[in-house]
C-alpha positions as CSV (number, residue, x, y, z in Angstrom):
1,X,6.9,-53.7,-36.2
2,X,5.2,-52.2,-33.2
3,X,6.6,-53.2,-29.8
4,X,3.1,-54.5,-28.8
5,X,2.2,-58.2,-28.8
6,X,1.2,-59.0,-32.4
7,X,-0.1,-62.5,-31.9
8,X,-2.7,-64.1,-29.6
9,X,-0.1,-66.3,-27.9
10,X,2.3,-63.4,-27.4
11,X,-0.4,-61.3,-26.0
12,X,-1.5,-64.0,-23.6
13,X,2.1,-64.3,-22.3
14,X,2.4,-60.5,-22.0
15,X,-1.0,-60.3,-20.1
16,X,0.1,-62.8,-17.5
17,X,3.6,-61.3,-17.2
18,X,2.0,-57.9,-16.4
19,X,3.6,-56.3,-19.5
20,X,0.2,-55.2,-20.9
21,X,-3.5,-55.2,-20.0
22,X,-6.6,-56.1,-21.9
23,X,-7.6,-52.5,-21.7
24,X,-4.4,-51.5,-23.4
25,X,-4.9,-54.1,-26.1
26,X,-8.4,-53.0,-26.8
27,X,-7.6,-49.3,-26.8
28,X,-4.8,-50.0,-29.3
29,X,-7.3,-52.0,-31.4
30,X,-9.7,-49.0,-31.3
31,X,-7.0,-46.5,-32.2
32,X,-5.9,-48.6,-35.2
33,X,-9.5,-49.0,-36.3
34,X,-10.0,-45.3,-36.2
35,X,-7.2,-45.0,-38.9
36,X,-8.4,-47.9,-41.0
37,X,-8.7,-47.3,-44.7
38,X,-9.0,-50.9,-45.7
39,X,-12.7,-51.4,-45.2
40,X,-12.2,-54.0,-42.4
41,X,-15.3,-53.3,-40.2
42,X,-19.0,-53.2,-40.9
43,X,-19.7,-52.4,-37.3
44,X,-17.6,-51.8,-34.2
45,X,-18.4,-52.5,-30.6
46,X,-16.0,-50.1,-29.0
47,X,-17.8,-49.4,-25.7
48,X,-18.8,-53.0,-25.2
49,X,-15.2,-54.0,-25.9
50,X,-13.9,-51.5,-23.3
51,X,-16.3,-52.9,-20.7
52,X,-15.3,-56.5,-21.5
53,X,-11.6,-55.5,-21.3
54,X,-12.0,-53.9,-17.9
55,X,-13.8,-57.1,-16.6
56,X,-11.0,-59.3,-18.1
57,X,-8.3,-57.3,-16.3
58,X,-10.2,-57.5,-13.0
59,X,-10.6,-61.2,-13.4
60,X,-7.0,-61.8,-14.2
61,X,-6.0,-59.7,-11.2
62,X,-8.2,-61.9,-9.0
63,X,-6.5,-65.0,-10.4
64,X,-9.5,-66.0,-12.6
65,X,-7.9,-67.2,-15.8
66,X,-10.2,-68.3,-18.7
67,X,-7.4,-69.4,-20.9
68,X,-5.3,-68.2,-23.8
69,X,-8.0,-65.9,-25.3
70,X,-8.7,-64.1,-22.0
71,X,-8.5,-60.4,-22.6
72,X,-7.5,-60.7,-26.2
73,X,-9.3,-58.6,-28.9
74,X,-10.9,-60.6,-31.8
75,X,-13.4,-59.8,-34.5
76,X,-16.2,-61.8,-36.2
77,X,-17.3,-62.0,-39.8
78,X,-20.6,-60.4,-40.4
79,X,-22.4,-63.5,-41.4
80,X,-22.0,-64.8,-37.8
81,X,-24.4,-63.6,-35.2
82,X,-23.2,-61.5,-32.2
83,X,-25.5,-60.1,-29.6
84,X,-23.7,-56.7,-29.7
85,X,-25.1,-55.7,-33.1
86,X,-26.9,-56.6,-36.3
87,X,-25.8,-59.4,-38.6
88,X,-26.1,-57.8,-42.1
89,X,-24.4,-60.5,-44.2
90,X,-23.3,-57.4,-46.2
91,X,-26.6,-57.2,-47.9
92,X,-29.5,-54.8,-48.1
93,X,-31.8,-57.8,-48.5
94,X,-30.9,-59.6,-45.2
95,X,-33.4,-59.3,-42.4
96,X,-31.6,-57.2,-39.7
97,X,-33.7,-58.9,-37.0
98,X,-32.2,-62.3,-37.9
99,X,-30.6,-63.7,-34.6
100,X,-31.0,-60.2,-33.1
101,X,-29.6,-60.0,-29.6
102,X,-28.2,-63.6,-29.7
103,X,-24.7,-65.0,-30.1
104,X,-23.9,-67.8,-32.4
105,X,-22.5,-70.8,-30.4
106,X,-19.0,-70.0,-31.6
107,X,-19.3,-66.4,-30.4
108,X,-20.8,-67.4,-27.1
109,X,-17.8,-69.8,-26.6
110,X,-15.3,-67.0,-27.4
111,X,-17.0,-64.8,-24.7
112,X,-16.9,-67.6,-22.2
113,X,-13.1,-68.0,-22.9
114,X,-12.7,-64.3,-22.1
115,X,-12.1,-63.0,-25.7
116,X,-13.1,-59.4,-26.4
117,X,-15.3,-59.0,-29.5
118,X,-14.3,-55.8,-31.2
119,X,-16.8,-55.8,-34.0
120,X,-18.2,-57.4,-37.2
121,X,-16.0,-57.6,-40.3
122,X,-16.7,-57.1,-44.0
123,X,-17.5,-60.0,-46.3
124,X,-19.2,-60.6,-49.7
125,X,-23.0,-60.5,-49.9
126,X,-24.2,-63.6,-48.1
127,X,-20.6,-64.9,-48.3
128,X,-20.6,-65.3,-52.1
129,X,-19.8,-63.3,-55.1
130,X,-17.2,-60.5,-55.3
131,X,-17.0,-56.9,-54.0
132,X,-18.5,-54.0,-55.9
133,X,-17.7,-50.4,-55.3
134,X,-21.3,-49.4,-56.0
135,X,-22.5,-51.3,-53.0
136,X,-23.5,-49.3,-49.8
137,X,-20.8,-51.2,-47.8
138,X,-17.1,-50.8,-47.2
139,X,-14.9,-52.2,-49.9
140,X,-12.5,-54.8,-48.3
141,X,-9.0,-53.9,-49.5
142,X,-5.8,-55.8,-49.3
143,X,-3.3,-54.6,-46.7
144,X,-0.3,-55.3,-49.0
145,X,-1.8,-53.2,-51.8
146,X,-5.1,-51.4,-51.2
147,X,-5.8,-51.4,-55.0
148,X,-6.3,-55.2,-54.7
149,X,-8.9,-57.5,-53.1
150,X,-8.5,-58.9,-49.6
151,X,-10.0,-62.2,-50.9
152,X,-13.4,-63.5,-50.0
153,X,-15.5,-64.0,-48.3
154,X,-13.9,-63.6,-44.9
155,X,-12.3,-60.5,-46.2
156,X,-12.3,-58.1,-43.3
157,X,-11.2,-60.7,-40.7
158,X,-8.1,-61.6,-42.8
159,X,-7.3,-58.0,-43.7
160,X,-7.7,-56.8,-40.1
161,X,-5.4,-59.5,-38.7
162,X,-2.7,-58.6,-41.3
163,X,-3.1,-54.9,-40.6
164,X,-3.0,-55.2,-36.8
165,X,-6.5,-54.1,-36.1
166,X,-7.1,-57.2,-33.9
167,X,-5.2,-60.4,-33.1
168,X,-7.5,-63.0,-34.5
169,X,-11.0,-63.6,-35.6
170,X,-13.6,-65.9,-37.2
171,X,-14.6,-66.5,-40.8
172,X,-16.5,-69.1,-42.6
173,X,-15.6,-71.3,-45.6
174,X,-17.9,-72.8,-48.2
175,X,-15.4,-73.0,-51.2
176,X,-12.3,-71.2,-49.8
177,X,-13.7,-68.2,-47.9
178,X,-11.2,-68.6,-45.0
179,X,-8.2,-69.9,-46.9
180,X,-8.4,-67.5,-49.9
181,X,-8.3,-64.3,-47.8
182,X,-5.7,-65.8,-45.6
183,X,-3.6,-66.5,-48.6
184,X,-4.1,-63.1,-50.2
185,X,-3.5,-61.2,-47.0
186,X,-0.5,-63.2,-45.8
187,X,-2.0,-64.6,-42.6
188,X,-2.9,-68.1,-41.3
189,X,-6.4,-69.5,-41.7
190,X,-7.9,-72.9,-40.7
191,X,-10.9,-74.5,-42.3
192,X,-11.8,-77.2,-39.7
193,X,-13.3,-80.6,-40.6
194,X,-17.0,-80.5,-41.5
195,X,-18.8,-81.0,-38.2
196,X,-15.9,-80.0,-36.0
197,X,-17.3,-76.5,-35.2
198,X,-21.0,-75.7,-35.0
199,X,-22.2,-73.6,-37.9
200,X,-25.5,-72.6,-36.5
201,X,-25.8,-68.8,-36.0
202,X,-23.9,-68.3,-39.3
203,X,-26.0,-67.3,-42.3
204,X,-26.0,-70.4,-44.5
205,X,-24.7,-70.6,-48.0
206,X,-24.0,-74.3,-48.6
207,X,-25.6,-76.5,-45.9
208,X,-23.3,-79.5,-46.6
209,X,-20.2,-77.4,-47.2
210,X,-20.2,-74.5,-44.7
211,X,-17.5,-74.4,-42.0
212,X,-16.7,-71.8,-39.3
213,X,-13.1,-71.4,-38.5
214,X,-10.3,-69.1,-37.2
215,X,-7.9,-66.6,-38.9
216,X,-4.9,-65.3,-37.1
217,X,-1.2,-64.6,-37.4
218,X,0.1,-68.1,-36.6
219,X,-0.9,-71.8,-36.6
220,X,-0.6,-71.7,-32.8
221,X,-3.1,-68.8,-32.6
222,X,-5.5,-70.7,-34.9
223,X,-5.2,-73.7,-32.6
224,X,-6.0,-71.6,-29.5
225,X,-9.2,-70.3,-31.3
226,X,-10.2,-73.8,-32.5
227,X,-9.8,-75.3,-29.0
228,X,-12.5,-72.8,-27.8
229,X,-15.0,-72.9,-30.7
230,X,-14.9,-76.7,-31.5
231,X,-17.3,-79.2,-30.2
232,X,-20.9,-80.3,-30.7
233,X,-23.9,-78.0,-30.1
234,X,-27.6,-79.1,-30.1
235,X,-28.5,-76.3,-32.6
236,X,-26.4,-77.9,-35.3
237,X,-27.1,-81.6,-36.0
238,X,-24.0,-81.8,-38.2
239,X,-21.7,-80.9,-35.3
240,X,-19.9,-83.8,-33.6
241,X,-17.6,-84.3,-30.6
242,X,-14.4,-85.8,-31.9
243,X,-11.6,-84.3,-29.7
244,X,-8.1,-84.6,-30.9
245,X,-6.5,-81.6,-29.3
246,X,-5.2,-82.9,-26.0
247,X,-7.2,-81.5,-23.2
248,X,-8.5,-78.8,-25.6
249,X,-5.1,-77.3,-25.8
250,X,-2.4,-77.1,-28.5
251,X,0.4,-78.9,-26.8
252,X,3.5,-81.0,-27.4
253,X,4.5,-79.3,-30.7
254,X,7.5,-81.4,-31.9
255,X,10.8,-79.7,-32.8
256,X,10.9,-81.6,-36.1
257,X,8.7,-83.6,-38.4
258,X,10.8,-86.8,-38.4
259,X,8.9,-89.6,-40.1
260,X,6.0,-87.5,-41.2
261,X,4.7,-88.6,-44.6
262,X,3.9,-85.7,-46.8
263,X,2.0,-85.9,-50.1
264,X,3.1,-83.1,-52.4
265,X,0.8,-81.8,-55.1
266,X,3.1,-80.1,-57.6
267,X,2.2,-76.8,-59.2
268,X,2.2,-78.3,-62.7
269,X,-0.9,-80.3,-61.7
270,X,-2.9,-77.1,-61.7
271,X,-4.2,-74.9,-64.5
272,X,-1.9,-72.5,-66.3
273,X,-1.6,-68.8,-65.5
274,X,0.3,-69.1,-62.2
275,X,2.4,-66.4,-60.6
276,X,5.9,-66.8,-62.1
277,X,7.4,-67.2,-58.7
278,X,4.9,-69.8,-57.4
279,X,6.9,-72.9,-58.3
280,X,10.1,-71.8,-56.7
281,X,8.3,-70.5,-53.6
282,X,6.4,-73.7,-53.2
283,X,9.5,-75.9,-53.8
284,X,11.3,-74.0,-51.1
285,X,8.4,-74.5,-48.7
286,X,8.6,-78.3,-49.4
287,X,12.3,-78.1,-48.8
288,X,11.6,-76.7,-45.3
289,X,9.4,-79.7,-44.5
290,X,12.1,-82.0,-45.7
291,X,14.7,-80.2,-43.6
292,X,12.5,-80.8,-40.6
293,X,12.6,-84.5,-41.3
294,X,9.5,-85.1,-43.4
295,X,9.4,-87.8,-46.1
296,X,7.8,-86.5,-49.2
297,X,6.2,-88.2,-52.3
298,X,4.4,-86.6,-55.2
299,X,0.7,-87.4,-55.2
300,X,-2.3,-86.6,-57.5
301,X,-5.5,-85.6,-55.8
302,X,-8.2,-88.1,-56.9
303,X,-11.2,-86.8,-58.9
304,X,-9.8,-83.2,-58.8
305,X,-12.0,-81.8,-61.6
306,X,-15.0,-83.9,-60.7
307,X,-15.0,-82.9,-57.0
308,X,-14.7,-79.2,-57.9
309,X,-17.7,-79.4,-60.1
310,X,-19.6,-81.3,-57.4
311,X,-18.7,-78.7,-54.9
312,X,-20.0,-75.9,-57.2
313,X,-23.2,-77.7,-58.0
314,X,-23.8,-78.4,-54.3
315,X,-23.1,-74.8,-53.3
316,X,-25.3,-73.2,-55.9
317,X,-28.2,-75.6,-55.3
318,X,-28.0,-75.2,-51.5
319,X,-27.6,-71.5,-51.8
320,X,-30.6,-71.2,-54.0
321,X,-32.6,-73.3,-51.5
322,X,-32.0,-70.7,-48.8
323,X,-32.5,-67.6,-51.1
324,X,-35.1,-68.8,-53.6
325,X,-38.2,-67.0,-52.1
326,X,-36.3,-63.8,-51.5
327,X,-34.6,-63.8,-54.9
328,X,-38.0,-64.1,-56.6
329,X,-39.3,-61.0,-54.6
330,X,-36.2,-58.8,-54.5
331,X,-34.1,-59.9,-57.4
332,X,-32.8,-56.4,-58.2
333,X,-31.9,-55.7,-54.5
334,X,-29.3,-58.5,-54.6
335,X,-25.9,-57.5,-56.0
336,X,-25.1,-58.6,-59.5
337,X,-22.4,-61.1,-58.7
338,X,-24.2,-62.8,-55.8
339,X,-27.6,-63.1,-57.6
340,X,-25.9,-64.4,-60.7
341,X,-24.1,-67.1,-58.6
342,X,-27.2,-68.1,-56.7
343,X,-29.4,-68.2,-59.7
344,X,-27.1,-70.8,-61.3
345,X,-28.7,-73.3,-58.9
346,X,-31.9,-73.1,-60.9
347,X,-30.1,-74.6,-63.9
348,X,-29.2,-77.7,-62.0
349,X,-31.7,-80.6,-61.9
350,X,-32.4,-82.7,-58.8
351,X,-30.7,-85.6,-60.6
352,X,-27.6,-83.5,-61.1
353,X,-27.6,-82.6,-57.4
354,X,-27.9,-86.2,-56.3
355,X,-25.1,-87.2,-58.7
356,X,-22.9,-84.5,-57.2
357,X,-23.3,-86.1,-53.8
358,X,-22.4,-89.5,-55.2
359,X,-19.3,-88.0,-56.7
360,X,-18.4,-86.5,-53.3
361,X,-18.8,-89.9,-51.5
362,X,-16.7,-91.7,-54.1
363,X,-14.0,-89.1,-53.8
364,X,-14.1,-89.2,-50.0
365,X,-13.3,-92.9,-50.2
366,X,-10.4,-92.2,-52.6
367,X,-9.0,-89.5,-50.5
368,X,-9.2,-91.7,-47.4
369,X,-7.1,-94.3,-49.3
370,X,-4.6,-91.5,-50.1
371,X,-4.3,-90.7,-46.4
372,X,-3.5,-94.3,-45.6
373,X,-0.2,-93.6,-47.5
374,X,0.5,-90.1,-46.3
375,X,-0.2,-88.0,-43.1
376,X,-0.8,-84.7,-44.8
377,X,-1.1,-83.3,-48.3
378,X,0.5,-80.0,-49.3
379,X,0.0,-77.7,-52.3
380,X,-0.4,-74.0,-53.1
381,X,-3.5,-72.4,-51.7
382,X,-3.8,-70.3,-54.9
383,X,-1.8,-70.0,-58.1
384,X,-1.6,-66.2,-57.8
385,X,-1.5,-63.4,-55.3
386,X,-4.3,-60.9,-54.6
387,X,-6.0,-59.7,-57.8
388,X,-6.8,-56.1,-58.7
389,X,-10.5,-55.2,-58.3
390,X,-11.1,-54.9,-62.0
391,X,-10.0,-58.5,-62.5
392,X,-12.9,-59.9,-60.5
393,X,-15.7,-59.3,-62.9
394,X,-16.3,-59.4,-66.6
395,X,-17.5,-56.6,-68.8
396,X,-21.1,-57.2,-67.8
397,X,-20.3,-57.0,-64.1
398,X,-20.7,-60.7,-63.4
399,X,-18.2,-62.7,-61.4
400,X,-15.3,-63.8,-63.7
401,X,-14.9,-67.4,-62.5
402,X,-12.4,-68.5,-65.2
403,X,-10.1,-65.5,-64.7
404,X,-9.7,-65.8,-60.9
405,X,-11.5,-68.7,-59.3
406,X,-9.8,-71.3,-61.6
407,X,-6.6,-70.2,-60.0
408,X,-7.8,-70.7,-56.4
409,X,-7.2,-74.3,-55.2
410,X,-9.6,-74.4,-52.3
411,X,-13.0,-75.8,-53.3
412,X,-11.9,-79.4,-53.7
413,X,-11.5,-79.8,-50.0
414,X,-14.9,-78.3,-49.1
415,X,-16.5,-81.1,-51.1
416,X,-14.7,-83.7,-49.1
417,X,-15.0,-82.4,-45.6
418,X,-11.3,-82.6,-44.6
419,X,-9.5,-79.9,-42.5
420,X,-7.1,-77.6,-44.3
421,X,-4.6,-75.0,-42.9
422,X,-3.3,-72.1,-45.1
423,X,0.0,-70.6,-44.0
424,X,2.2,-67.9,-45.7
425,X,5.1,-69.4,-47.7
426,X,6.7,-66.4,-49.4
427,X,6.0,-63.7,-51.9
428,X,5.3,-63.6,-55.6
429,X,5.2,-60.9,-58.3
430,X,4.6,-57.5,-56.9
431,X,5.6,-58.6,-53.4
432,X,2.2,-60.2,-52.9
433,X,1.9,-63.1,-50.4
434,X,1.7,-66.7,-51.6
435,X,0.3,-69.5,-49.4
436,X,0.8,-73.2,-48.6
437,X,-2.2,-75.4,-48.1
438,X,-1.8,-78.2,-45.6
439,X,-4.6,-80.8,-45.7
440,X,-5.2,-83.6,-43.3
441,X,-7.4,-86.6,-42.8
442,X,-10.9,-86.0,-41.4
443,X,-10.8,-84.6,-37.9
444,X,-7.0,-84.4,-38.2
445,X,-6.7,-80.7,-37.2
446,X,-4.0,-81.5,-34.6
447,X,-1.7,-82.9,-37.2
448,X,-2.0,-80.1,-39.7
449,X,-1.7,-77.4,-37.0
450,X,1.5,-79.0,-35.7
451,X,2.9,-79.2,-39.2
452,X,2.0,-75.5,-39.6
453,X,3.6,-74.6,-36.3
454,X,6.9,-76.4,-37.1
455,X,6.9,-74.8,-40.5
456,X,6.5,-71.4,-38.9
457,X,9.2,-72.1,-36.4
458,X,11.6,-72.5,-39.3
459,X,10.3,-69.6,-41.5
460,X,9.4,-65.9,-41.0
461,X,6.8,-65.4,-43.7
462,X,4.0,-65.2,-41.1
463,X,5.8,-62.4,-39.3
464,X,6.0,-60.1,-42.3
465,X,3.9,-57.0,-41.9
466,X,2.3,-55.1,-44.7
467,X,2.8,-51.4,-45.4
468,X,-0.6,-50.7,-43.9
469,X,0.2,-52.3,-40.5
470,X,-0.8,-49.8,-37.9
471,X,1.3,-49.0,-34.9
472,X,-0.3,-47.0,-32.1
473,X,2.0,-44.1,-32.8
474,X,1.2,-44.0,-36.5
């Protein structure tokens, strides 16, 4: 491990203790990015970042302290607008003038908190589909094994955090796009409740499903980012003001979980084909929660299969609604996997879409009843570690849903709107990270973040660094 601060909270302490400067943190981030071979960035804002870092150091020297993120380098998924450069959505189709010169609300809030935006990170085309080496964009690789995928679609943000290119960043999640890359890259990712964080300024995929949220090394880092980006904004009518982080800060983390009621979704409730180490790794993670004082009971998630289908139906229909006109004009300019996924929306009737929303409402009521019995629900984020690139598509080049996405346990929660935290819980076959999903009641981010923080106080999986972690001297 480098002797530099490796987390947001550690960097914040070092900045205020005079042990480092924002300029030093940014220069380190730039030096690491110069040696990056993982396809983390689509665009970098080196000179802007240097200017912002000098200003942050000057403010801190004058006693102007904007909070935990002041002077800390972070990156933003390239479906989210930032005034420093284009938002490409990793597509040759996307209009480069979309939101040109403007920050999304979440990016503007990061800047006001003093965060340094280092650049825009790789994703999948419009946040859907899978990567393809023939695309004219960097291929987002996994820091634990570059022959494997970083996960999608917040690929570059997760990979960059794991490899040490920046200390945190933003992603978006429609069916698992924060939690899947967090799981595959061995970092922490938070999908907030639907409406907790404004999604305006983020290229839409599923209007009723999209969430913007943080990825970082630790639950405490994700809490620091959430405290800044959360809250209503007039540009997003779905965003609401329901504070549950005391004073906007992550405080009063208990030393234990005494009395916490944990619903455990056992691995055998999921489809076959899991990593051979998953069950034992997951059981040990649950044992940690028990050792911290939690009371556990096995639960079955209501309407599991039905909600996943409803989520997919909603995502494809809403995605097609946004892309329909452009798809009809520039079909062959879309990449094979993304156009195939979006086109499925044309096979769904209006009645099917309405029925999917009815299923979601019924399931929301049922999950609410479950959370009357338990405080959080835990299960594996995915049944497997990061896949090889050739496992992502079938022989025709289309996204192989059954081969991979049936083993990712994330879409269920998008359909319901609950917040979910993904944290590293160990390693599976091939020393690939495996991840624990901690779900809470609607707008219960404080609870799941505190559970994640206590878990990380008792374990060291989140501190494990991949072979590609870049020290300054490397």
